[in-house]
N, C-alpha and C positions, 0 to 999 in steps of 0.2 A: 182450374177446373173447366172453364168455359171451352179452352183449347182442347181438352181431352174429350169433351163431348162431341165437338165438332169433327176430331180424328175418328172416332167411333162412328158417326154418322157418314163419313166419306167412305169409312171401311165397309160398312154394311150396304151402302149403295153399290160399292164395287162388286161385293158378292152376289147382289141380286142381279146386277147386269150380267154377270158370269153366268149365273144359274138358268135366268131367263133368255139368254141369247139363243136364237134359232140356229146360229153356226156352230154350236156345241153337240148338235144332234148327232148320232150315229158316229161317235169317236171312240177311239180306245188309246190306252197309254202305250207310248212306243219308246220312252226313254227319259232321260234326266238331262237338265242343261244347268251347268253351274257356271256362274260367271263372277269374275274377279274386277271390282270397282276401283278406281282411282279415287283419291279424296275428292270432297265436293264442298263448294261453298255455295250456299243458298243466297239468291239475289233478290229475295223479297217476292219477285213475280216469276220466277223460274231458275232453273240449273241446268248444267249439261255435264256429263260425265262420260269418259273413256271406258271400255270394258273389254275384257276377253273371256271369252267363254269356251266351255268343254262340253260337248254334247256326247253322251253316253246312250247307244241304243241297248235296249232291254235283251235284245235277240243275237248280238254279236259282241265279240270283244274290241272292236274297233271303235277308235274316238274320232271325232270331227272337233277341230278347233275354229271358232269365229271370232271375229273382233267387230266391235260395234261401238254404239254411241246411244245414252240413254237421256232424253230430254223431259224435262217436266216443266209443265206451265200451270200456275197456281201460287198458293202460297208456299214458300219455301224459305225458312228462315234458319241461319246457323251453318255449322261447319262439323264435317265429319270426315272421319280418318278412311282411309281405304276399307272396304268391306267386300262381303259375298252377296250373291244373290242365287237362289236354288229353286228350280221350277221342275214339276214333273210335266213331260211334254206329251199332248194327245194330237193325233192325226185320224185323217179319213182311213189311211191305209199303213201298213207296215213296211212299205218300201221307203227305207230311209238311206240316202247316201250322202256324199258331199255336197254341199250346198243346199239340202232340204230346207234348212231352217232359214236361209237367207230372206231377207225381205224387211217390211215394216210392220211392228205391231204397235196398236194404239190401245189405250184403256185409262183406267182410274187407279190412282195410287195413293197410300198414305203412309207417312214414316214418322217416328218418333224416337229421338235419343237424347238421353240426360245421362250421359258416360255411355253405357252400353245401349244399342238401339235397335229397334224391330220395325219391320215394315211389311205392307201388304201392297200386291200389285196384281191387277186383272188386266192381261194383255192379249189381243187377239189379231191374228196377221199371217205373216209369212206370204210364201208364193201362192196367189190365188186365195188368201184368207183360210188356207187349209189347215193351219196349225193353231193350236191353242196352247198356250203356256200356262199351266196349272191355275185355277182361280184364284188361290192365294198362295204368292210366292213367299219364301223366307228372306229377308233381308237382314244381315247383320253388320252393324258399323259401331263405331265409338265416336262420341262428339257430343255437341249440344244441337239440336236441330228438330224442327217441326215443319212438315211438309203434306201438303194435299192437294191433288189437282190431276189434272191430265198428263199421262204420259206417253212419249213416243219411243221406242226402242228400234233401232237400226241394226240389223246384223248382216255381215258380209263373210263368206267362207274363206278359211285360210288352209284348208286341206287335212288329211287325216293326221293323227298324233302318233 
């Protein structure tokens, strides 16, 4: 029970961070980023996972593939299978091309899995901190895991799909 309150508090803090962030001003939705995660083993104080992402802009039929790594620092206990992350992507302008989403994103995250699992991630960054990945992403995985802390996502382009 106490761990679920802790998880709820981290999630609430992440939402407040995203809503109150001045970097969020004057942005609009430009597409969707869908990431496929490898299995993860929580190492008490953190974890790392490789991922492959596909960005689909709203205004074109083109897709851009990214590869990256997501690192979590904080409480991370357990094991999860491969999973997916899905974000709405916001930017200052609609000029989206190959490599636009590359860079580092930093924020807060909280995940819970007891069989099927869900997670919330608040990440801001990219080239010149001009991209915001939706305040609450949807993370789906299967396993036994409890994680809350600071998250760093690094994306590198892999070209059009």
